[in-house]
N, C-alpha and C positions, 0 to 999 in steps of 0.2 A: 504493499499499500503504500501510495506517496504520500508526502509529507514537507509541502515546500510554500513557499510565500513568494509571490511575484509584486505585488500593489503598485503598478505600472501607474504613473502620474498620465499617461497619454493614452484614449483608449480609439478607436476606430469604429466610426459607426456603418452598419451594413448599407443603412439606405433603403431605397427602393427598386427593385429587379423589374427595369422597365427595357424593351429592348430599344435599341438606337432610335428604328421608326417611331415611338411614340413619347421619346425623352423631350423634344421640345415642342410638344402640344402640349404635352400635361404640365411641362415647366409654364407655357403660358398661360392655362386653367389655375394652376397653381397661383400665380404672380398675381394674374390680374381679380382673382378670388380674395387673395390678401390685400390687395389694393381697396378694394370696395369694401372689406370688411373696417380697416383703418380708419376710411375716410365717412362713411356712413357712420361708423360707433361712435368716432371722434367728435364728429356735430352735431349728434344728437345728446351726446356729454355736455361740451359746451353748451348748447342751447337749453338745457334743464340748469344749468350752473348759474347762466347770466339771467333768465328770464327769470323773474319773480313771481311769474304767474304760474309756474310750473315749480315751485318750490310746494309741493303735496306729497304726499306718501307713495304715491301711487309713480311719480314720475321718478322721485328721488332713490325710489328704490330700482325702477329700471335703467337710472343713471346708474350706480351698482351692475346693473348685469350688462349695461355698454363695455363699463371698465374692465369688466371679469372678460369679455370677451377679447379685448384688445388684447388683455396679457397674456389669457389663453392660445391666441394666435401668435405670440412670441418667437413660437418654433419654427414658424414657415422660413424664414430669411437665412437663417442657417440650411436649413432643408432645401431651399431653392438651389442655396452656394452648391452645395453639394452634391446636386443632381447636374451639374457640371463638371463636376472632377473626378478623375478617375477613382475606384474602390480604394485604394492604397493611400490617397490622399486625404480622405473624409476625414481628418482626427478630429478631436476636442480633448481636451483638458478633463483629468476626472471631477476635478472640483469643478468646472462647471457644467460638468454633464448633472452634476448633483441639482445644481442651483436651477437647472431646467428641470430635472426629475422634480424637484418640489414645487418649480410656477405650475406647472400641466397638473399634477393633483392637488393645489391647491385650487386651481380657476376649474376644475371639473369638479370637487366638491360644493365649492363654493355656486356652482351650476344649480345644485339640490338646495342647498339651504336657502339662498337671494329668493329661488321661486318659493319654497316653503314659509316666505315670510310675505311674500306676496299672495299667497292663498289665505294666509292669514287677515290679510290688509283686505281682499275680496269677501271673506266672511265678514267681518265686521262692517263693511260698506252696506252688505244686504241688507243681512242678518240681524243688526244693529242701528243704521242708519240716524237714531237720534243722539245715539252713545259716541258716534264714530270722532267728532272731535274730540272729546272728554276719554277715548282709549288710545288713539292714534295721534298723541301729541309728540312735540319736536324731541322728546327725552326719549319717549317710547321707540319712536323712530333710531333715534341715537341706540339706544340700548340693542333693537332688533337686527341693526346694522353692524357694529361689534361684535355680537354675538355669531351671525352668519360669518365673517371672516377669520373672527378669533376659533369658534370651532374647527376650523377647516384647516389654520394655522399649528394648530394644536396637534389634531390627527394626524398630519400629515407629518408633522415634525415628529412624531413617536415613529412613524410608519417607515421614514428614512432614516430615522439616528439606530434602528435597529441594523439595517441595511448598510450606514457606517461603518459602523462598528468590525464588519467582516473582514476578514481579508480577502485580496483578488487574486486569483491564478491565471484569468483569461482577460485579455483586453477588447473582445470583439460585441460590441453592442446590436444585438441580432434585431435592430427595430430602429424605425427612421430617426427617432428620435428618443431622448431618455428618460424613461419612468423607473419605478421602485423595480418593477420586477425584473427587469431588461439588467439592472444593477446589482441587485442579490444575486442572478444569475452567471455575474463575472467570478463569484467566490466557490473555491471548491468545498469551503467548509460545511456543517448540519445548517439549514435553514429551514429545518421546523418550523421555531419561533414565526418568522418573517412572514409564513405563508399561514400562520395561525392567525397572527393578528390582520393580516392583508384582506381574509377571507371575513374575518369578524367584523374588518372597518368595512367592508363592502356590503355586507348584508345588514349589518345595524345602519347606513346610510341610506341604503335602496328602500329597507322597512320603516323607517323613519320618514322619508321622503313621499313613497307611494302610500302610507296609512294618514300624514297629512292631508294629500289630494282628496283620498276616498271619504276621509272624514269631512272636511271642509266643504267641498262637493256636495255630499249627502244632505248636509243641512241646508244648504245654498239651494238644491233643490224640492227638497222639503218645504222651504219658504216659498219659492217661485210657484209650486202646482196652488198654495193656500192663497196667494196674491197675485193675482193676472195683472195688476198695476207695475209690477215688477219685471217681469217676464222680458218685455223686451231690452228694457237696461241691464239686467243680470246675464243673459244670452251673449251680448256684445262686447262686456269686461271681462265676463269669466270664459268665452270661447276664445279669446286672445290668449289670454294667460295658459289654458288647457292646451292650445296648440302648442306655444313655446316648450310646455314641459314635457309633451308627448313626443315631440321631436328630438329632445335633449335625451329624455330615456331610452328611445329605439336606438336612436344612434351607439348609446351606451350599451347596450342590451347586444347587438348585432358586435360587437367587441365580443364582449364576454362569450358568446356563443361559437364565435370563430375559434377563442382558444383554447375549444375542446376539439377542432379538427386541426393536426399541425400540416395536414397536406394543401390548407389555404392560406399558408401563412403570407403569401402574398395579398391575397385578399384584403387577411385582418391589417396588414401594414396599411392598406390603402383605408379601409372603414375608420384606422385610429385617428387618422388625418383627418376623415371628412366628418368624423365626431365632434371635432372644433370648426370646420369652416360651415357646415352644411347648418347649425344651429348660430351661427355666430352671425352667418350672410340672414336668416329670416328673420330673428328676431327683431331687429329695428324694423325691415319691413313690414313684419303683423303689427306690431304694437303702432308704427307710425300711421299704417292706416285706419286704424281704428282712433287714433288720439285728433280733436279737433286743433290742437295747439300746433303740433308736428305737421300735421297736414296744410296750416296755413302757413308754416316755415317752409317749407318744402315747393309749394306755388310761389311765396314773393323768392323763393332763391332763383325759381323758372325764367321771373319776370325779369330780375335783377341782371342774370349771367347774360340775355342777349343784348342790351342795352351796352356790356362792356367791351 
């Protein structure tokens, strides 16, 4: 039995296995997707920040979602550069890899926690409209926002802390970008604790997320059935939130399912990239189309641009 420690500070990213004919079309697709995500989400985040009329719980929570989408797609610039490099030159330092993995997992976790808070906000607005202003105060909003990000930082910090303690005997990251699983697979030590914590983390997160959605929407549905006046408003606001949540959930579940089929590893890699691109691209469109204020901002932009 071999007993050795390598602990190289330089790692190699496997990247995407794409034929030369599809490299540039895929590069352009990812490049313009990233450009769209940054421009649209940053524009909406700035709009919510500077427009005092949008300093309402729903829009401030949407601001968090836009920031999260921008940070979550920070993996794309390096991925794009690596696509143009030969495999032997797709290198990344171990510490940069850890930071990238931390960012990826924090943003993935925040996608759930922020949407859970948004579900609570919709529940209070529809089921307790008279007490909405009393419950969703600025102080409560700050507490909920800090909790959403704080829980993600703590849980992911423990997740990666368990991985960093391991000695490494490999240097190949078998993924387009760094994440916890690809990092602890570099070790030749026992990773039983990592697997148990990772599985527990995933189960708790998904159970809490899905449970929150089921409970809040069950109560919202009950209220809508007993009050016809609230049907149209509830359907409009809740359908937006539910659509965003389902897109994010299905994207994540696709990756988890593909992990069970090693023969489809290339599909899993591409799906892991789409997990960041698809929700981040659709979120501002879905929420923007349902928001009068954001639609007004977009229409004003269209009028201003031609005159420049």
